[in-house]
N, C-alpha and C positions, 0 to 999 in steps of 0.2 A: 504493500500500500504506500510505501514511502517514495519509491522511485519508478515503479512500473508505469509505462506509457508516456514518460517524459521525452521531449524532443532531444535528439543528439546531433552533434556536428556531422556533416556528410561523410567525413573521413574517419569517423569514430565507430568502433564496434563495441557495443555495451549491452550486456545482458544482466539485468539485476538478479541478484542471487539471494538465497537463504542458506545459511551455514548451520549444519546440524552437529551438535556436540554430544559426545559421550562423556560421562564423568565417573570417576572412581577415586579411591584413596590416593592415587598417584596424581590426580588433577584432571584438567579438561583435555579432551582430545577430539580433533575434527573427525567425525564419523562419516560425513558426506556433504556435498554441495549440490544445491538445486538451482538451476538457471532457468530464466523465463524471458524469452524475447518479447519486447514491448508490443510488437505487432501481433503476437500470438498468445493463446491461452495454454499452449503446450509447455509442460515443464520437462526438463532433462535432468537426470540424476547421475551424479558421479561420486565415486569413492576410490580410495587408494588401492583397494584390492581387486575390484572388478573392471575398473577403467584402465585403458592403456596409458602409457606414460604421457603421451602428447595430450590426450583428453584431460587427464588429471592436471597437467600443467596449465592447460587452457582454463579449466574450472577455477583453479587457484588464482589465476590472473583476474578473472571476472569477480571473484570473491574479494580480492584486494581492492579492486576498483570500486566495487559497491561499498565496501566498508569505509574507504577513504571519502567517497562522495557523500554518503549518508551521514557519516560521523561529523564531517566538517560543516555541512549545510544544515543539518537537522539536530543531531544530538548535542553537538558542541555549541553551535550558534543559537538555535532556538531554545533547547532545553536548558542551556547555560546562560549565554549572554542575554537573550531577549526575556527570558523568564525573570532573571534577577533585576532587569530594568524596572519591572513593575513595582518592586519593593522600594527601590531607590527613588523612582519618580514620585511615589506616594509619600516618601519621607520628605522630599522637597516640597510637596504640597501641604503636608500637615504638621511638619516639625520645624522648629527653628534650627539654625546652624549650631546653637549651643546645646541642643537636646542630646542626651547621651546616646540615644539610638541613631540619630543622624551622624553624630561624631564617630560612632562605631562603624556604620555602613559606608559612609562616603569615601574614606580612604581606600578601602578594599575593593570597592565596586566602580572605581573611576573608569577603568577600561572594560571590565566584564559587563557592567551594566549599561554602558552608553554607546556601544559600538555602532548601533544603527541610527544614532543621532549625529553621526559624523560622516566621514568618507567611507566608512566600513561597508555599508550595504551597497553603496554604489560600486565599490571595487568587487564585491562578492557576486553581484548579479548583473554587472555591466550596465548600470543605470546612469543616466545623465545627472550631473550635479545641478544645484539650483540655478547655476549660471548657464546650463545647457551643454557643458563640456563633458567629455568622458575621459577616464583614465586610460593611458596607453597600454598598461599591463593589468589585466583583470583575471579573476579566478576562472571564469569559463574558458579561458585560453589554455588552461592546463587540466580541464575536466572534460569528460565526454559530453556533458550537457551544455546546451546553449544558454545564453543569458536568461531568456524568458523561462526556460526549464529550471534553472537555478532558483529563480524567484518563486516559481510554482512549488519547488521542493521545500522552500522555506515556509510558504503558506500552508502546505500540507502538514508540515510538522506542527505548526501552530494549531491546526485543527485537531490533530491526532494526540497532542500532548495531554497526559493525565497528571494529576497532582503527584502520583507516586513516582513520576519521572523527575520530580524536584525534591520531594521529601524522602530522600534515600533511607533515612534512619527511623522513619515512622513505621508503624505496622503496615506490612505489605509493600514497603518501599523497596527500591532496587537492591539495597544491601541488607534488607530484612526479609529475604525470601523472594522478592519480586523478580530477581534475575533468573530464578529457576535453578541456581547453583545450590546444592545442599550444603549445610553448615559443615558437614564432614569432609567435603571436597576441598583440597588445598586451593586457595586463590589469593596469591600474594597481594594483589591490588586491594581486595576487600579487607584482608587482615590488617594491612597498614592503614587503610582508611578508617577502620573501626577504632584503632588505637588513637589516631590523630583526632577523630571526632570526640572521643572521650576527653582528651586534653582541652580541645576548644570549648566543649560544653562546660567543663569545670571553670574555665576562665569566664565565660559568659554568665554563668550562675553568680559568680562573685560581682561582676559588673552590674547585673540587674539588682542584686541584693543591695548593693551600695547606693544605687540611684533610685530605687523603687519609691514611688509616691502613689498611693491608691487614688488620689484625687487628680492625677495628671490627665487633663482633658485632651491635650494634643496627642498624647500616646494612645488614648482610647479611640480618638478619631482615626489615627493611622492604623490601628489594629482592626477597626471595623472596616476600613477601606480595603485592607489586605484580604480579609476573609470574605468580602463581598465580590471579589474577582471570581468569575465563573469557574476558573480552574481550581481555586482554593475552596470554594463554597462547600464541596462535598465533605471536607474535613474540618469544617468550622469548629473552633473551640473558644473557650472563654479566655479573657486576658488575665493570666496569673503570672507570677514570677517564673514558675517552672516552664509554662508554655512559651513565654517570651524568650527565656534563655535558650530553649531548645530551637526555636525558630531562628534566632540570631546565630546560633552555632551552625545550623544547617546552611544559612546564607554565607557565612564566613567560609565554611568548608567548600561550598560550591564555587566561591570566587577565588579560592586558592588551590588547594590540592586537586579538587575535581577538574578545575579549569586547566591546570598545568600538566596533569598526569592522566588525562583521559582522552 
């Protein structure tokens, strides 16, 4: 659903893929790759045992191209940059620059939160600037997708995004079973992320405890606006010290480790 049917450059050969993993106590292993040509509903399946060497190499090339394209345009840009922008933009709307939540979010989200308010989205989707000019080197020049297809990929991800794609450490979140990887399966990224999140959460708990004011009207307004966003509404929760610290830790983790190492 993320890439199928999007326009490609005339000289590009791109078949969106699904990668099937097996998991055991040794970790994750690629069990197979499924490709699907955009103009067709027919799927082709490959695996290391039954496919010949050339077919398997081809499938892996398509898998790498799919992963790179989908990750950069959708999982990294939309689920990361654009999702975090909502929280920072609402902080600018409801909080003063002296408010502790604003002072916590603004430094860590300067790039991650606001890339699409600058040259970023123009470069990524080959769009004209407000002055009508275009960048000489754009992302579609190194991807199989055209500029309009890159924009559609971004818009698709915005439509498909679920709150679990942001709240990784909440129940059902990506690192709380949402990825499908069993807790018993070694996964270094998850294991490191879990340790880092625990440290960040301990820090945000102290920050919130120090600054907490139950009569803080601007914080209440920001909190209400955040959970009124259609993506967040299914997990709406009350404003408490614990819930605030957890959300701030999630945003900090997303703007730092998740942004830099995913």
